N, C-alpha and C positions, 0 to 999 in steps of 0.2 A: 629237331630241337623241341624242348619242353615248352609248354604254355607259359608265357611270361605273366606271373601273378604278383611278384614282388615290386615295390615302387622303385622308381628310377634312382631315387636318392639312396635308397637302401642297397641297391645293386652296385652303385658306385662305391659305397662304403665297403661292402663285401669284396669287391674287386680290388680295392687298394689294400685292405688289410691281408687279403690272400696273397697278393704280389709281395708284400713285405715279409710275410712268413716264408714264402717260397724263396726269396732272395737270401735267406741265411745260408751261408756257404759251410755247411757242416763238415765237409771234407777238410777244409782249411782249419776250421775250429778244432776238429778232433786231432788232426796231425800236429798242430801247435801245442795243444794241451798235453800230448803224449811225447812232445819233444822229438818229432820224427823229421824235423826240417821244414823248409819252405816247400810246400806242395807244388808251387808254380815252377820250381826248379828241378822237379823230379819227373822222369819219364816224359809223358806228353804234355804236362803242365796243366792237365785238366784237374777239376776239383771233385770229380766223381769217384765212385767206388773202385773202379778197375785201376785208376791211377794210384789211389790210396794203397791198393794192394802191392804196388810197386815199391813202397817203402819198406816192405818186408813184414809188415804188421797185419796179420789176418784179423786181429781184434779191431784195429782202427778201421780196416775195410768194412768189417761187419757192422760196426757202429755207424759209419757213414752210410751204408745201405739202409740201415734201420731208420736213421734220422731223415734222410732225403725222402725215402718212401713215406715216412710218418708225416712229414709236413704237407705233403699232397693229400694224404688221407684225412688229416686233421682238418685242413681247410674245407674239404668237402663235407665231412660229417657235421662240423659246427654250422656251416651255412645251411645244410639241409634241415638240421634240427631246429634252427631259429626261424628260417624262412620258407624253404621248400626246394623242389628240384631244380627250378630255374636258377636259384642262387647257388645251389650245389655245383652245378655244371660251370657256372661263371667262376666259382671259387677255384675249381680244378684248373680251369684254363689260366686263370691269373696266377696261381701258385706255380704252375708250370712255367709261365713266361717269366716269373720271378727267379726261378732257378736258372733258366737259360740266359736271362739278361739281368742280373742283379745289380741293383743301384750301387751297392757297397763296393762292387769290383769293376766299376766303369762299364757295366753291362756286358762283361766278359765272363760268362758263367759256365756250367756244366752242359751236358748233352741230353739230360733229362730222363734217362731210362728208369732209374730207381723211382723218381718222382712220378713218372708216367704209371708205373706199376702200382704204386701206393694209391694214387687217386682212382685208378681203375678198380682197385679192390674195394674202395670205399663207394664208388658210384654203383657198381654191380659186382658183387663178390664173385660170382661165377665167371663172368667175363674176365675179371682181373685174375682169377685163379687159372684160367686156361691160358692167358697171356704169360703168367709166371711159368707154367708147365712147358709152354713152347720154348721159352728162354732156356730152361734147365735142359731140356732135350737137345737143343741145338748146341748150347754151350758144352754139355757133356760129351757130345759126339765130336764136335770140331775143335773145341778148346779156343774159340775165337769169340771174345765177348761182343765186338761190334756186330759180327754176323748174326749172333743170337739176338742182340737187341733189335737189329733191323727187321729180322724175320718175326720176332715177337710183337713188335709194334705194328707191323703191317698186317699181322693176323687179327688185331683188335676189331677192325670193322666187320670181318668175317664172323667172329664170335658174337659180336653184337647182333648181326643179322640172324644167326642161328638161334640166339637166345630171345629173339623178338624184341630187341631193344633198339627200335628205330629212332627213338627221340635222342639216343646218344651217338648216332652215326656221324652227324656233322662234326661234333666235338672230336670223335675218334679220327676222322679224316684230317682235321686241322692239326691235331697232336702228332699224327703220323708224318705229316708233311714237314713239320718243324723239326721233328727227330731227324729225318733224312737230310734236311738242310744242314743241321749241326753236325751230322756224320759225314759231310762231304769229303774231308780228308781221309777218313777211314774207308770210304767207298773207293776212292782212288788207290789206296794201298791195297785193298782186296783185289781190285783189278790187276794190279801189278804183282800180286803175290808176296807183298812185303808187310802185311799186316801182322804184328806180334800176337802171340797166343797169350792166354791167360797166364799171369805169373811172370811172363818175360819182361825184362826192363828195356 
């Protein structure tokens, strides 16, 4: 963990604002603006990129990926610029929690992969890039988004260790555990061999 240098009151403010930013359900916003129907009634009902792709619109999926990753990155970059590394890591965690448990959707949000990758890129570009590369390699080979996500996220602590980013390890482990919890249904389907591939409805 980084050295705590920001005041408690400012960290609380950073955490609250980052959570609210992370809570914005861009998958729902994009699909509604593009008249693609109610995302909750499509596929898995999830608000993330993979389920948006099931609407048949690659543009909507790309926008969702961009915005969900962007909100994690923006929270981290603003907090770092204004306060420092302690606030940046807190902002990343709270934006991530906002995406997983958004107040606007009765705390039933997405699975956090795009937001995870966005905030990792902002916290340490090379760690984030390695996580993205891991996702692309696995997704390209297996065509299973959840498998790519699980391996990519689990690789983050390894990349942090190799890049000598020890102060990020605790955050990386917490985020990895949360992603695995949110992917529990996917893990069961992977074990049963019933997990759909990318693009399948």
